PyMOL commands that place a pseudoatom at each C-alpha (Angstrom):
pseudoatom trace, name=CA, resn=MET, resi=1, chain=A, elem=C, hetatm=0, pos=[0.908, 13.452, -41.374]
pseudoatom trace, name=CA, resn=LYS, resi=2, chain=A, elem=C, hetatm=0, pos=[0.116, 10.602, -39.126]
pseudoatom trace, name=CA, resn=THR, resi=3, chain=A, elem=C, hetatm=0, pos=[-3.270, 9.031, -39.648]
pseudoatom trace, name=CA, resn=SER, resi=4, chain=A, elem=C, hetatm=0, pos=[-5.494, 8.008, -36.955]
pseudoatom trace, name=CA, resn=GLU, resi=5, chain=A, elem=C, hetatm=0, pos=[-6.453, 4.519, -35.886]
pseudoatom trace, name=CA, resn=TYR, resi=6, chain=A, elem=C, hetatm=0, pos=[-9.644, 5.951, -34.518]
pseudoatom trace, name=CA, resn=THR, resi=7, chain=A, elem=C, hetatm=0, pos=[-12.836, 6.844, -36.278]
pseudoatom trace, name=CA, resn=LYS, resi=8, chain=A, elem=C, hetatm=0, pos=[-15.616, 9.307, -35.203]
pseudoatom trace, name=CA, resn=ILE, resi=9, chain=A, elem=C, hetatm=0, pos=[-18.667, 7.499, -34.907]
pseudoatom trace, name=CA, resn=TYR, resi=10, chain=A, elem=C, hetatm=0, pos=[-21.307, 10.189, -33.187]
pseudoatom trace, name=CA, resn=THR, resi=11, chain=A, elem=C, hetatm=0, pos=[-21.301, 13.845, -32.390]
pseudoatom trace, name=CA, resn=GLY, resi=12, chain=A, elem=C, hetatm=0, pos=[-24.059, 14.811, -30.071]
pseudoatom trace, name=CA, resn=ASP, resi=13, chain=A, elem=C, hetatm=0, pos=[-25.202, 15.926, -26.640]
pseudoatom trace, name=CA, resn=ALA, resi=14, chain=A, elem=C, hetatm=0, pos=[-23.302, 14.700, -23.552]
pseudoatom trace, name=CA, resn=ILE, resi=15, chain=A, elem=C, hetatm=0, pos=[-26.340, 12.761, -22.373]
pseudoatom trace, name=CA, resn=MET, resi=16, chain=A, elem=C, hetatm=0, pos=[-26.716, 10.611, -25.433]
pseudoatom trace, name=CA, resn=VAL, resi=17, chain=A, elem=C, hetatm=0, pos=[-22.886, 10.201, -25.257]
pseudoatom trace, name=CA, resn=LYS, resi=18, chain=A, elem=C, hetatm=0, pos=[-23.012, 8.794, -21.778]
pseudoatom trace, name=CA, resn=ARG, resi=19, chain=A, elem=C, hetatm=0, pos=[-25.559, 6.394, -22.942]
pseudoatom trace, name=CA, resn=PHE, resi=20, chain=A, elem=C, hetatm=0, pos=[-23.466, 5.228, -25.785]
pseudoatom trace, name=CA, resn=VAL, resi=21, chain=A, elem=C, hetatm=0, pos=[-20.481, 5.014, -23.866]
pseudoatom trace, name=CA, resn=LEU, resi=22, chain=A, elem=C, hetatm=0, pos=[-22.088, 2.581, -21.354]
pseudoatom trace, name=CA, resn=GLU, resi=23, chain=A, elem=C, hetatm=0, pos=[-23.535, 0.413, -24.077]
pseudoatom trace, name=CA, resn=LEU, resi=24, chain=A, elem=C, hetatm=0, pos=[-20.023, 0.119, -25.990]
pseudoatom trace, name=CA, resn=GLU, resi=25, chain=A, elem=C, hetatm=0, pos=[-18.343, -0.480, -22.654]
pseudoatom trace, name=CA, resn=ASP, resi=26, chain=A, elem=C, hetatm=0, pos=[-20.783, -3.378, -22.065]
pseudoatom trace, name=CA, resn=ALA, resi=27, chain=A, elem=C, hetatm=0, pos=[-19.698, -4.736, -25.296]
pseudoatom trace, name=CA, resn=ASN, resi=28, chain=A, elem=C, hetatm=0, pos=[-16.096, -4.572, -24.482]
pseudoatom trace, name=CA, resn=ILE, resi=29, chain=A, elem=C, hetatm=0, pos=[-15.559, -1.450, -26.819]
pseudoatom trace, name=CA, resn=ASN, resi=30, chain=A, elem=C, hetatm=0, pos=[-13.401, 1.177, -25.262]
pseudoatom trace, name=CA, resn=PRO, resi=31, chain=A, elem=C, hetatm=0, pos=[-14.785, 4.396, -26.908]
pseudoatom trace, name=CA, resn=ILE, resi=32, chain=A, elem=C, hetatm=0, pos=[-12.735, 7.756, -26.721]
pseudoatom trace, name=CA, resn=VAL, resi=33, chain=A, elem=C, hetatm=0, pos=[-14.833, 10.825, -25.775]
pseudoatom trace, name=CA, resn=LYS, resi=34, chain=A, elem=C, hetatm=0, pos=[-13.477, 14.485, -27.032]
pseudoatom trace, name=CA, resn=ASP, resi=35, chain=A, elem=C, hetatm=0, pos=[-15.373, 17.478, -25.639]
pseudoatom trace, name=CA, resn=GLN, resi=36, chain=A, elem=C, hetatm=0, pos=[-13.786, 20.497, -27.326]
pseudoatom trace, name=CA, resn=THR, resi=37, chain=A, elem=C, hetatm=0, pos=[-15.603, 22.835, -25.319]
pseudoatom trace, name=CA, resn=GLU, resi=38, chain=A, elem=C, hetatm=0, pos=[-14.563, 21.432, -22.076]
pseudoatom trace, name=CA, resn=SER, resi=39, chain=A, elem=C, hetatm=0, pos=[-10.972, 21.315, -23.208]
pseudoatom trace, name=CA, resn=ALA, resi=40, chain=A, elem=C, hetatm=0, pos=[-11.052, 24.847, -24.336]
pseudoatom trace, name=CA, resn=ARG, resi=41, chain=A, elem=C, hetatm=0, pos=[-12.442, 25.811, -21.011]
pseudoatom trace, name=CA, resn=LEU, resi=42, chain=A, elem=C, hetatm=0, pos=[-9.828, 24.058, -18.977]
pseudoatom trace, name=CA, resn=ALA, resi=43, chain=A, elem=C, hetatm=0, pos=[-7.180, 25.755, -21.012]
pseudoatom trace, name=CA, resn=GLY, resi=44, chain=A, elem=C, hetatm=0, pos=[-8.419, 29.147, -20.547]
pseudoatom trace, name=CA, resn=PHE, resi=45, chain=A, elem=C, hetatm=0, pos=[-10.054, 29.989, -23.782]
pseudoatom trace, name=CA, resn=GLY, resi=46, chain=A, elem=C, hetatm=0, pos=[-13.734, 29.874, -22.951]
pseudoatom trace, name=CA, resn=GLY, resi=47, chain=A, elem=C, hetatm=0, pos=[-16.418, 27.757, -24.402]
pseudoatom trace, name=CA, resn=GLY, resi=48, chain=A, elem=C, hetatm=0, pos=[-16.849, 26.752, -28.017]
pseudoatom trace, name=CA, resn=ILE, resi=49, chain=A, elem=C, hetatm=0, pos=[-19.443, 27.157, -30.484]
pseudoatom trace, name=CA, resn=LEU, resi=50, chain=A, elem=C, hetatm=0, pos=[-21.755, 24.263, -29.548]
pseudoatom trace, name=CA, resn=PRO, resi=51, chain=A, elem=C, hetatm=0, pos=[-21.200, 23.614, -25.503]
pseudoatom trace, name=CA, resn=GLY, resi=52, chain=A, elem=C, hetatm=0, pos=[-22.212, 20.386, -24.246]
pseudoatom trace, name=CA, resn=PHE, resi=53, chain=A, elem=C, hetatm=0, pos=[-21.523, 18.499, -27.701]
pseudoatom trace, name=CA, resn=GLN, resi=54, chain=A, elem=C, hetatm=0, pos=[-18.936, 15.772, -27.531]
pseudoatom trace, name=CA, resn=GLU, resi=55, chain=A, elem=C, hetatm=0, pos=[-17.581, 13.426, -30.298]
pseudoatom trace, name=CA, resn=VAL, resi=56, chain=A, elem=C, hetatm=0, pos=[-17.106, 9.607, -29.829]
pseudoatom trace, name=CA, resn=PHE, resi=57, chain=A, elem=C, hetatm=0, pos=[-14.466, 7.759, -31.431]
pseudoatom trace, name=CA, resn=VAL, resi=58, chain=A, elem=C, hetatm=0, pos=[-13.657, 3.993, -31.438]
pseudoatom trace, name=CA, resn=HIS, resi=59, chain=A, elem=C, hetatm=0, pos=[-10.781, 2.031, -32.790]
pseudoatom trace, name=CA, resn=GLN, resi=60, chain=A, elem=C, hetatm=0, pos=[-11.353, 0.981, -36.686]
pseudoatom trace, name=CA, resn=ASP, resi=61, chain=A, elem=C, hetatm=0, pos=[-11.288, -2.479, -35.547]
pseudoatom trace, name=CA, resn=GLU, resi=62, chain=A, elem=C, hetatm=0, pos=[-14.396, -2.064, -33.467]
pseudoatom trace, name=CA, resn=GLN, resi=63, chain=A, elem=C, hetatm=0, pos=[-16.047, 0.534, -35.821]
pseudoatom trace, name=CA, resn=GLU, resi=64, chain=A, elem=C, hetatm=0, pos=[-18.568, -1.980, -37.531]
pseudoatom trace, name=CA, resn=ARG, resi=65, chain=A, elem=C, hetatm=0, pos=[-19.877, -3.223, -33.981]
pseudoatom trace, name=CA, resn=ALA, resi=66, chain=A, elem=C, hetatm=0, pos=[-19.916, 0.214, -32.518]
pseudoatom trace, name=CA, resn=THR, resi=67, chain=A, elem=C, hetatm=0, pos=[-21.849, 1.785, -35.224]
pseudoatom trace, name=CA, resn=GLN, resi=68, chain=A, elem=C, hetatm=0, pos=[-24.475, -0.995, -35.207]
pseudoatom trace, name=CA, resn=ILE, resi=69, chain=A, elem=C, hetatm=0, pos=[-24.763, -0.539, -31.411]
pseudoatom trace, name=CA, resn=ILE, resi=70, chain=A, elem=C, hetatm=0, pos=[-25.154, 3.353, -31.965]
pseudoatom trace, name=CA, resn=ASN, resi=71, chain=A, elem=C, hetatm=0, pos=[-27.794, 2.757, -34.625]
pseudoatom trace, name=CA, resn=ASP, resi=72, chain=A, elem=C, hetatm=0, pos=[-29.667, 0.040, -32.423]
pseudoatom trace, name=CA, resn=ILE, resi=73, chain=A, elem=C, hetatm=0, pos=[-30.014, 2.608, -29.612]
pseudoatom trace, name=CA, resn=THR, resi=74, chain=A, elem=C, hetatm=0, pos=[-30.990, 5.530, -31.969]
pseudoatom trace, name=CA, resn=SER, resi=75, chain=A, elem=C, hetatm=0, pos=[-33.845, 3.144, -33.560]
pseudoatom trace, name=CA, resn=GLU, resi=76, chain=A, elem=C, hetatm=0, pos=[-34.883, 2.042, -30.202]
pseudoatom trace, name=CA, resn=LEU, resi=77, chain=A, elem=C, hetatm=0, pos=[-35.317, 5.894, -28.925]
pseudoatom trace, name=CA, resn=GLU, resi=78, chain=A, elem=C, hetatm=0, pos=[-37.259, 6.749, -32.450]
pseudoatom trace, name=CA, resn=ALA, resi=79, chain=A, elem=C, hetatm=0, pos=[-39.721, 3.858, -32.146]
for i in range(1, 79): cmd.bond("trace and resi %d" % i, "trace and resi %d" % (i + 1))
show_as sticks, trace
zoom trace
């Protein structure tokens, strides 16, 4: 089995994912967003268990910086 060079750093609603993606891209980090529900719908299998939830992945080399950006945004929103 092949191991991935990408690590999941966040799972949540599409609105937060969009915010994180914009901030990561501003930091020259290229995230990958997976939406299992949308993929299933497009394939004709219907919706998933948690519609609207997405996953954000980043390359392992960028994981530390990306995680810090996610934590900073989350802390800012909780304040």
